[in-house]
N, C-alpha and C positions, 0 to 999 in steps of 0.2 A: 164281465169282461172275458172275451174269448182270446185264448193264447194260441198263436199260430207259429208253426215251425216249418212251414213249407220249404222244401229244398235243402233243409239242414240235416246233417248226419250227427247223431248222438251216440256216444259210447258211455255205457253205464256199467261200472264194476259192482259186483254183488247183485247183478241184475236178475238172477233167476227167481227171486222171491222177495217178499217183504217190501220195504220202502223202495228198493231199487226197481222191482217189477212194477209197483204202483206208479212210480215216476215214468218208467218206460211207456206204460199204457197212456198216460196223459200226453207225453210228447208224441207218441205215434198217432193218437187221435187228433193231434194238432198238425199232422202232416209230416212229421219227421221220419227219416229212416233211422232205425235203431239197431245198435249192436249191444248185446248182452254178454258180459264176461263174468265167469264164475268158475270156482274150483270144482263145482259139481257138474261134470260134463253132460251126463244124460239129462239131468234136470234143466240145465240152461238151454239145451236144444229143444226140449219139450216146451219150455217157457217161450222161446222164440216162435215156435210154431203156433202156440196158443195166441201170442200177441199179434201175429200176422193175421190169424183167422178172425180175431175179435175186432181188429182196427182197420184191416185192409192195407196196413203199411208194410213196407219191406223190412224184414227183421232177420237178423242172424244171431245165433247163440254159439259162443265159443268157449271151450274149456281153457282156462288159463290160471296159472299160479301167479298172481300179480306181485308176489314178493320176488319173483325171478325176472331179472332183466331180459333174459332170452325169451321167456314166455311173453312178456309185455311187448317186446319188439316184434315178435312173430304175430301176435294178436292184432296189434295196431296196423301192421302191414296188410293183414287179411281184411281188416275192416275197410281200409282205404281201397283195396282192390275190389271189394264187394259192394260198398255203399258210397265211396267217395271220401274226400278229406274230412277229418273230424272237426265239426264246428262247436260241439257241446260235449264237455266231459263232466259226468256225474260220478263222484267217488263215494260210493256207499258201502263197499265191502267192509266187514268188521267181524271181530270175534268177541265173545263175552267171557268174562272171568269174574269171580266173586271170592276174593280172599283178602284177609288182613295182610298188610305189607310184610309183616314178620313171618307169616306163613308161606310167603311166596319166595321165589328164587330167580337167579339169572336166566334160567331157561324160560320161565314165565314172562319175564320182562322182554327178552329178545323176541319171543313169538309175538307178543302184543305190539311191540314197536315195528316189527317187520310188516305186519298186516295193516296196522292202523296209521302208520306214519311213513315208513320206507316205501310201501307200495303206492300210496298216493303220489309221493315224490317221483317214483319211476314213471308212472302213467303221465303225470303232468310234464315231466321232462321230455317225454316222447312226443306228445301232441302239441306242446306249446310253440315250438318253432314254426309249424305250419300255420297256426292261428296268427302268430305275429306277422308272418310274411303275407298272409291274406288280409291282414288288418281287421280280423273279426274272430271272436271266440267268447264262449261262455263256459266258465268252470264253477261248479258248485261242489264243495266237499262237506261231508257230514262230520260233525264233531259231537260235543256233549257239554251241557252246562257244568258237569263235574270238572271239566277242564278250566272253567272260569271261577268256580267257587270251591272246588275240592269236595270229595265225597269219600267217606269211610268205605273200605272194602273195594274201592275202585282206583286205588292210587296210581298204578302203572297204566291203566286204561286212561285215566285223567291226564297223566303225563304225556302219553302219546297223542291224545286229542288236543292238548294244549300246543303241541308241536305243529299240528295241522293248522290251528288258528294262526300261529306265528308265520308259518309258511305262506298261507294264503294272503295275509296282510302284506307281507314283504314282497311277494311276487306281484301282487296287484299294483304296488307302487312302481315296480320296474317296467310293467308292460301296459299301463293304462293308456299311454299315448298311441298305442298300436291298435286300439279298439277292442282289446281283450279285457274282460272283467272276471274277477275271481271273488267269490263270496262263500260264506259258511252258513249252513243251516244246522242248528243245534237242537235236536229233538229231546223231549222228555221221554218217559217210559212209554213205549209204543208196542201195540199188540201184534208183533211180528212172529213168524215161525221160530226165529232164534230165541225170542223171549219165551215163547210157549214151551220150547224144549227145556230151557233153563228152569222155568217155573215147575215143570213136571218133575224134574230132578229134586228140587227143593221140597215139593209136596211129599215125595216119597221119603225123603230124609227126615222131615219135620213131623209128619203125621197130619191128619186132616184138621183136627181142632186147632193146633198151633199154626198151621199154614193159613187157615181162614182168618185168624187174628192178624196175621201178617198182612194179608190182602187188605183188610180194613184199615190198618195203619198206613199202608201205602196210599190208599185212596184219599185218606184225610189230608195228605200232603198236597193234593191237587184241588185248587179252588173250583175248578170245573166239575169235580166229582167223578171224573172218569180218566182212564188212560187214553193215550192217543191211538189212532188207527193209521195204517200206512198212508191212506189218502190225505190225512191231515198234514203230514209232512210233505208229501209229494206236491201238494198245491204250492207250498212255499218254494220248493226247489224249481218247479216248472216256471213260476213267475220270474225267479232270478235268472233262469236260463233263456228267458224270452227277450224280444226286442224292447218290451215295455220297461225293462230294468237296465237300460243302457247307461244310466247315470248312477248306478249303484255298484260300488266295488269296494273290496276290502272290509266288508261288513259281516257281522255275526248276527244272524236272525234266530232268536230262540222261539221254538214252536213246542210249548211244553205244558199247556193247560194251566199256566200260572205257578208251576212247581218252584221255579226260580225266577226272580225279576232283577237280573243284574244290571 
């Protein structure tokens, strides 16, 4: 099945790398115009140039702190001026943390909620009115099965992502009659740059022998015997962003190699 996005403008947060960039490439190859937003300014501009060169699509890369209402307003305005009204919003920006709840504090919680819940709310609140008025829109937010099942050392990350799921389900009920769909993709452990950076830190802290035991323990949790790759997640996102998924809304799709089967 070929997914086409001709004439559509997609905005992707956290688009400079990882799942965001993999999704951007699929949408661009399907004919979409793509805007990448990321806090890493030089990287996101390089990624947009690379995306345009590889796909032939029109792409822009914008530095934006998506926890800032002013940055989100300015970025969306520039996207509309450069590429046209936003038809597709992919919310994939995230941060990682790995702490026991009792070892964390309010500053950890606020940062996590700002990036993983407040920022998607800001972006959605900015682009949704246009989607509703045009009676077309696709929104896909990334969450985590830790939000559905709970997971040790990920308590406040899970809490923020649970908020994303509740947000998407609620807004999907409000705007469904306007031709706008909202869904969640819930990845398992995925081999992104963010994960690689976190794993490198853990390897240095734990030592090689202990770290390798940990790797094998993690892999045993996945019936497929491997971690995910960004493209594994991007395929699900692209489908939900396509015309083919017009009767799917308010759903949570786990793409996790069987790690959790909620």
